[in-house]
C-alpha positions as a Markdown table, in Angstrom:
| # | Residue | x | y | z |
|---|---|---|---|---|
| 1 | Unk | 73.0 | 48.5 | -61.0 |
| 2 | Unk | 75.3 | 49.9 | -63.0 |
| 3 | Unk | 75.8 | 46.6 | -65.1 |
| 4 | Unk | 72.0 | 47.0 | -65.8 |
| 5 | Unk | 72.4 | 50.4 | -67.1 |
| 6 | Unk | 75.3 | 49.2 | -69.5 |
| 7 | Unk | 73.2 | 46.3 | -70.7 |
| 8 | Unk | 69.9 | 48.4 | -71.4 |
| 9 | Unk | 72.5 | 50.8 | -73.2 |
| 10 | Unk | 73.9 | 48.5 | -75.6 |
| 11 | Unk | 70.4 | 47.2 | -76.0 |
| 12 | Unk | 69.3 | 50.9 | -77.2 |
| 13 | Unk | 72.4 | 51.2 | -79.0 |
| 14 | Unk | 72.2 | 48.3 | -81.1 |
| 15 | Unk | 68.0 | 48.8 | -81.7 |
| 16 | Unk | 69.0 | 52.3 | -82.8 |
| 17 | Unk | 71.8 | 51.0 | -85.5 |
| 18 | Unk | 69.2 | 48.1 | -86.7 |
| 19 | Unk | 66.9 | 51.3 | -87.0 |
| 20 | Unk | 69.2 | 53.5 | -88.8 |
| 21 | Unk | 70.2 | 50.3 | -90.7 |
| 22 | Unk | 66.7 | 49.9 | -91.8 |
| 23 | Unk | 66.3 | 53.7 | -93.1 |
| 24 | Unk | 69.5 | 54.0 | -95.1 |
| 25 | Unk | 68.0 | 50.8 | -96.8 |
| 26 | Unk | 64.4 | 52.8 | -97.3 |
| 27 | Unk | 66.5 | 56.0 | -98.2 |
| 28 | Unk | 68.5 | 54.1 | -101.1 |
| 29 | Unk | 65.2 | 52.7 | -102.2 |
| 30 | Unk | 64.0 | 56.4 | -103.0 |
| 31 | Unk | 66.8 | 57.3 | -104.1 |
| 32 | Unk | 67.4 | 55.0 | -107.2 |
| 33 | Unk | 63.2 | 55.2 | -107.8 |
| 34 | Unk | 64.5 | 58.7 | -108.4 |
| 35 | Unk | 67.6 | 59.3 | -109.6 |
| 36 | Unk | 69.4 | 60.2 | -106.9 |
| 37 | Unk | 68.3 | 62.2 | -103.6 |
| 38 | Unk | 69.1 | 64.7 | -101.2 |
| 39 | Unk | 67.0 | 65.3 | -98.2 |
| 40 | Unk | 66.8 | 67.4 | -94.9 |
| 41 | Unk | 66.6 | 66.5 | -91.3 |
| 42 | Unk | 63.6 | 68.2 | -89.3 |
| 43 | Unk | 63.0 | 67.6 | -85.5 |
| 44 | Unk | 59.6 | 67.0 | -84.7 |
| 45 | Unk | 59.0 | 66.6 | -80.8 |
| 46 | Unk | 58.8 | 63.5 | -79.0 |
| 47 | Unk | 57.6 | 62.0 | -82.2 |
| 48 | Unk | 61.4 | 62.1 | -83.4 |
| 49 | Unk | 63.1 | 63.6 | -87.0 |
| 50 | Unk | 61.3 | 63.6 | -90.1 |
| 51 | Unk | 63.8 | 62.8 | -93.0 |
| 52 | Unk | 62.5 | 65.0 | -95.8 |
| 53 | Unk | 63.6 | 63.5 | -99.3 |
| 54 | Unk | 63.5 | 65.2 | -102.4 |
| 55 | Unk | 64.4 | 63.1 | -105.8 |
| 56 | Unk | 66.5 | 64.3 | -108.5 |
| 57 | Unk | 63.1 | 64.2 | -110.8 |
| 58 | Unk | 61.2 | 66.4 | -108.7 |
| 59 | Unk | 59.5 | 63.6 | -106.5 |
| 60 | Unk | 59.6 | 63.8 | -102.9 |
| 61 | Unk | 58.9 | 62.1 | -99.6 |
| 62 | Unk | 59.7 | 61.8 | -96.2 |
| 63 | Unk | 60.4 | 59.7 | -93.3 |
| 64 | Unk | 60.4 | 59.3 | -89.5 |
| 65 | Unk | 63.2 | 58.7 | -87.2 |
| 66 | Unk | 63.0 | 58.4 | -83.3 |
| 67 | Unk | 65.7 | 60.6 | -82.6 |
| 68 | Unk | 67.9 | 63.2 | -84.3 |
| 69 | Unk | 70.7 | 60.7 | -83.9 |
| 70 | Unk | 69.2 | 57.8 | -85.8 |
| 71 | Unk | 68.0 | 59.9 | -88.3 |
| 72 | Unk | 71.7 | 61.3 | -88.9 |
| 73 | Unk | 72.8 | 57.9 | -89.3 |
| 74 | Unk | 70.4 | 56.5 | -91.6 |
| 75 | Unk | 71.5 | 59.4 | -94.0 |
| 76 | Unk | 75.0 | 59.1 | -93.7 |
| 77 | Unk | 75.0 | 55.1 | -94.4 |
| 78 | Unk | 72.8 | 56.3 | -97.1 |
| 79 | Unk | 75.2 | 58.8 | -98.6 |
| 80 | Unk | 72.9 | 61.5 | -99.4 |
| 81 | Unk | 73.4 | 65.1 | -99.4 |
| 82 | Unk | 71.7 | 66.9 | -96.0 |
| 83 | Unk | 70.6 | 70.7 | -96.3 |
| 84 | Unk | 71.0 | 72.3 | -93.0 |
| 85 | Unk | 67.1 | 73.6 | -94.3 |
| 86 | Unk | 64.5 | 73.2 | -96.8 |
| 87 | Unk | 64.8 | 76.2 | -99.1 |
| 88 | Unk | 66.0 | 78.2 | -102.2 |
| 89 | Unk | 66.8 | 75.4 | -104.3 |
| 90 | Unk | 66.7 | 72.4 | -102.5 |
| 91 | Unk | 63.3 | 73.5 | -102.3 |
| 92 | Unk | 62.7 | 74.5 | -105.9 |
| 93 | Unk | 63.6 | 71.0 | -107.2 |
| 94 | Unk | 60.1 | 69.8 | -105.9 |
| 95 | Unk | 56.9 | 68.7 | -108.1 |
| 96 | Unk | 53.6 | 69.2 | -107.0 |
| 97 | Unk | 50.7 | 67.9 | -109.0 |
| 98 | Unk | 47.0 | 68.0 | -108.4 |
| 99 | Unk | 47.3 | 65.6 | -105.6 |
| 100 | Unk | 49.1 | 68.0 | -103.4 |
| 101 | Unk | 47.5 | 71.1 | -104.3 |
| 102 | Unk | 44.1 | 69.5 | -103.3 |
| 103 | Unk | 45.7 | 67.8 | -100.1 |
| 104 | Unk | 47.3 | 71.1 | -98.8 |
| 105 | Unk | 45.1 | 73.7 | -99.9 |
| 106 | Unk | 41.7 | 72.2 | -101.2 |
| 107 | Unk | 40.0 | 70.5 | -98.7 |
| 108 | Unk | 40.5 | 73.7 | -96.4 |
| 109 | Unk | 38.8 | 76.1 | -99.0 |
| 110 | Unk | 35.9 | 73.3 | -100.0 |
| 111 | Unk | 38.3 | 72.3 | -103.5 |
| 112 | Unk | 37.7 | 68.5 | -104.9 |
| 113 | Unk | 38.7 | 65.8 | -102.4 |
| 114 | Unk | 41.1 | 63.1 | -103.5 |
| 115 | Unk | 38.8 | 60.2 | -101.9 |
């Protein structure tokens, strides 16, 4: 039974490594498109961990990793700076436009839709 557990663990580790490498590639693509990038990891429960990305040009996006360990491995592989919190100078780098304002608030208060 112990051998079966080791096989399952090694399969999961290999799967996690592939997922981290794929996420790192996506992070790198985002960083190149936005003149560089920084990030923050946010645990979102059973769904995994959100990797919030902010580009040097103010663009932003996010990815979701299945676990915090996979997210951490991905940002390390990508070589980006990771912040503990999404506040202060880091949050101030995010640039939002009309789309974000109508999606975040407009729909709830009767503003225009984006559809």
